Every structure is written in C-alpha cells, then in structure tokens.
C-alpha positions, 0 to 999 in steps of 0.5 A: 895884321893877320886874318883868321877866316871865321869859319866857326862863326860862319858855320854856326850861323849857316846851321842855326840861322840859315838852316843849311841842313834843311836847304841841302835836303831839298830837291832844289839844292841837292847838288852837294851835301853838308860835308861838301859845303864844308870842304868848299868853304874850308878851301875858300878860307885857305885861299883867302887867308894865304893869297888875298889877305896879304894884298890888303896893305899893298892895295891900300898903299899902291891903289889902282892906277890909270895909264894910257886909258887903261886901269892897272891893279896893284901888285899881286891882284892879277895873279890872285884873281887868276887863282880865284877863277881857277879855283872856282871860288865865285861859282857857288849859287848859280845853277850847274847849267851855267857852270855853277854849283847850284848851292843856296845863296847863303853859301855864296854869301859865306864864300864872299864873306871869307874873300872880302874879309881878307881884302874888302877891295878884292872882294868887291869885284865878285860882288859886282859880278854876282849882281850882273849875273842876277840881272841877266838870269832874271831879265836877260834873253836866252841868247844873252844868258848863253853869251855871258853867264858861263864866263861871268859865273866862272869869273873869267869875265866881270860885271858892273852896274852903271847908274850914277851920273853927275846930275843923277845920284840918288835921283835915278830918274834924272839919268840922261845917258841915251840909247838909240836903236840901230837897224841890227837890233843893237842900241847905240849908247852915249853918255857918262857914268860916274862912281863905277866900281871896277869899271875898268881893270886888268884882272879879266879879259872882258867886263860886262857893263849893265847900263841904265839909259833913256831911249828916244821919246821915253817917258820922263823920270824912272818910267822911261829908263831901260837896261842895256848890256854892253861889254868892254869888248864886243862878243860874237855869236860864238862867244869870242871877243871882238873889237873894243866897244867904245867905252872910255875911262875918263878918270879914276876917283881919289878916295878916302879908302878902298884904294885898290877898287878902281872907281871910274868915270866912264864915257860911252860912245864918244870916240867910237860907237858903244853898242849894247843890247836891251835887257828885259822889256823897253822901259823896264830898266828899273825893275831889272836894275832893282834885281841887281841893286837888291843883290848888291845891297845885301852884299854891301851889308856883308861888307860891314860884317867883313870889316867888323870881323877883321877889326874885332880880330885885330883889337882882340889880338892887340889887347892881349899883347899890349901891356899897360897899367896894373889891373883894377882888381889889384890882383897883380902889382905888375902891369897887365895886358889891356884886355884886363881893363874894364873899358877895353873889355867892354869894347871887345865884347861890344864889337863881338856882339855887334859882329855876330848880330850883323852876320845873323841879320845878313844870313837870315835875309839871304835865307829868304832868297833861298826860301823863294827858290823853294817856292815859299810865297811869303819869302819875297815880302820878307826879303823886301822888308829885311833888305834895307835893314841888312844893308843899313844896320850891318854897315853901321855896325861895320863903321862902329866896330872899325872905330872901336878897333882904333880906340882899343889900339889907342894912339897906335890905331891912329897910325897907319902901320897898324892897319886898323885905320885902313879898316875905318877908311875902307868901311866908310863907303858902305853906308853911302854906296848902293843907296845911302843908309838914309835912303834905306831908312826912307825906303823902309818907312815909305814902302816896306812896312806898308808893303802888301797892306802891311802883311810882311811887317805884321807877320815878322812882328808876330813871329818875333813876339811869339818866339822872343823870351828876353823881357827887354827884347819883347818890349822893343818888339812891341814898341817897333810894332806900335811905331810901325803902325804910327809911321804908316799913317804919318805925314811924309815929313814926320815919317821920314824924320823918324825913319833912321832911328826906327830902322835901327830899332827894328834891326836890333829887334830882329838881331836880338831875336836871331841871337836869342835863337842861337843860345840853344847851340853849342857856342864858345864862351865868348860867343855866348857872353856876347849874345847876352851882352847884346840882349842886356845892353844893346837892346835897351839902347835901341829901346831908348830911341823910341822918342826919336822914332816917333812921328809925333816928335818935334819937327826938325823943319821948325827953322828954315834952311837959311837959319843954318849959319 
C-alpha cells in the first residue's frame, strides 16, 4: 500500500487556516521565509515517503522486542532514525539557541504529519520527544535546558512521559512513585510506571525520562506531585554520558496494533539507584506535566489525521482499480470500478471530508500556540478550549475513516495483506491514550467552557456566528451556544452524561466554519466537493445530537449498576 505525502492539502491548511505567511512575516518567526518552509516540508515528505513508509509493514509484523533487558526495534528502524536525526527533520519549532529552526508550531505539526503518515509507530517517537522539550523549555532550570535540550531537539536523544502506574491511570493523584532528596541536590526515585511509549529502544544513545512522583510528606492527591527528569544514562556537567541510571525494563506490552512502538513497564531504583532532578517547583508537577500533556494531546489528534489520510488514499486507490458489477446508471454493460457505485462514492467523499476537517481543526489549534508566542493574550484561553476538541474529534475521525477504508476494500480489507486492517489496529489507541476521549469531553464541559468566566467559549461562538454562512452550520453554532450555557449550570452527572455528544457538536461546528473559510481558496474539485459534503451532510448529523447533548435528557443512572447483567 503506497503512501503519497499530502503536501498540497497541508500547504492549503497552512495558508488558509494557520495563516503561515502572516506568521513568517512577524519578528518572532523571521528565521525562514515561505520558500524555505516549502523546501523543508518537501524534504521531509521525500524522506517520509522513501525511507519511513516502507517500514510500516515490517514494524507491524516484527514489532519491538525485549532481549536481555533491552528493547530492540524492528529491521530498518535504527537506520531510518539515524537519517531522521542527520536530516534535522525534528528540529523545526524550537529556537535557534537550542539547535532548532525557530519556525512556527504549525510547521512542526506539518513535518510530524508527514513522518507519522508514513508510519505512525515511527512518528510517535519524535512526538514524545517534542513533549519533553516543551516541558523543559517552560519549566526546566537553565542548567537542565543546557544539559538536555540541544540533543533532544536534534533527536540524538529521545524523551518520554511517565505518568501511569498500575493503580493510577486516569486518576493521576493516586501516583505512588517516590522521590527522596539526596545530599547533592539529586533525588532518588523508586517506583513502577506502565504504558510508557518508547520507554526503551535502541534508536538513540540516551532516553530522557520525565517522571511524575510523590515526595516525602507531600500533600495527598495531585497537589503533592512533582516532576523529575531522569535519563537512562546519567549526564555529566560536560554533557557526556555516564553510568546507567537504575531504570529497568520489566516488560513490553503485547498490543492490538502499533507493534513497532515499544510500550514498556519501567521500574526505577530497584536494583541500582535512579537519580533525577526536580523540574520546576516542588509540588508543581501537575502544571509542568500538563504542559507536556497538552502538547501530546494535540499531536495525538494529529495521529488521527495521519491515519485518516493514509486510509483515504488506500481506499481511493483500491476503488479505482477494483472492477465489480455494472454501473447503476446503465451507461456501460461491462463491470466498472467500484468507485462508480453510489455507496462506495459516498464513503470516499465522506472519508475525504472528515480528513480535511480534522486537519483544519488540528492546525487551527496549533495556530493558537503561535499566536501566544506573538503575545496574543486571548490565544491561551482559545488553546485551552480547543485542545480537547482537537484530541478527541480528530482521533474519532481517524477511527471512522480507517474503518470505512476496510469497508471500501470489502473482504480484502479484512485480510492483513492489503494493509488497511493495520491502520484500524494502529489508530484505535489514539482515542485512549493521553487522556481518553471521554476524559476530553468531561474536561470540556467541566472546565473549558466555563474557563475565565466563559470568555473564550463566548468569543469563539461569537466569531463563528459572525463569519459562518451556511444555514445548517449557523443552526449548529446557535445550538452549541445554548447547550454550553445549560451545561455550565447543570449538575455534574447531567453535565458529564451529555459531554461526549456536545464535544462532537462543537467540534463539527468549528470544523464546518474552518472548511467554509477555505472555500475561497483555489481547491481541487475533490477538496471543494468534500467541503460541501461536510456542510450539507455531516453538519446536520451533528445537529441531530442535540437531544443527546442536553443535560435535561433522561438519566443514564436511572438503574443501578447491579442491573447491568
């Protein structure tokens, strides 16, 4: 199954949604012009298509493996990652003082989309490193930045995020990993973390772990958590690598998909001391970790786009080649490609519409980060509001489009050799990790629509109402506004019971608005048709969720748990 990097679609969104020309014209992002950015993305696209895409099937079949306490990656991954580092393909958004190109965050997302579209498992590694970079940039000491950032930005070292424990999944406050202060300023870390993506591998010379841990006599719950940085190999003041740092790989998970991404259980300080440094203030772990998590949530939403694009391309290619049955129109007495059949055509247009919508939402959310860099005070609130939409809706789209790709392929899609089954297996995790999509919906209705006395939500709704033109879209926007007001005032159970359909409605409203704005651009016929389909078919579907999104709907707690038999 071939992969064509979607440069044209990405450039369209960068121009008309992320307003790239305006960003590059600012003093903050003046290191490169539009032509240089285009050349960079073309180079990333060429690398992704030629060196990474062929690894996708190998990685799925071979998977990462644990041998004598170390994780080994499938054939070809180590060489491809070395090329990734040599090409500087991960060093886009960070400032030049740490070896980056100083480009807008939306350009970093474009590069990551191209890499992950070729192979989502490979692309997860730089996503995690980007999160570690973000945490250290915003919360690390100057010494920590000097010690770690240059090599993390280049990709020579990789980063991880360590939150989850056997008893502490979504309930982060239940973390038990303990960090005890030592006499030299380091902390001794003991505990176990599970589900750690790229927790160990042989791609890089060092792995920089960001670990959420409790300290002695700390307050209970999340208020008592602190963030620590602990590398796989200790790092000297001169940046050189020292001895191993007491981090043991206990096991690798056997997963539905994403086989080439090693998901590790890590044990800290069991056989040898694991020494770490405090990142940020004591008991400031959640604030620092949310910097990393919000970065990751946007990038996980991007994974939904990566898989949707790959699945869309596969389905269109198959539908053009697969000959089956005569055309309904009767124009030919001979069997025709299945792309001529109405239901197949419906699925292909829907897949394209959803993919464009999710991409627009992700890049528009990334734009808020760039506006924050430019000093726009309102951008932070809008970023907070949009992040749960971007993570949840884009990954829902990835799951739906991958499923539709199997349907277009028919029985051949259910067979592993065609490659589309892997897409569905790989994308399934995206609606689970980095906060399940249900948690994103709960966050939206519990915190985000009421953030800053509701100002970011009200400002977004006002802009949508002012600029939207499609009648159904305007109806959806007004409905979201009314439901948002109701949900803020509703009891917790009613509010949370309605949260997921409300998230979908608001996401579709924002996507419809963004797509409508793009109609003024020069688009391919397929792109334009898919936008019209989104406005005429998918927007009304979302409007039909109004009853489910109302907090006044019948209670799903009308029966007791024991009655679910």
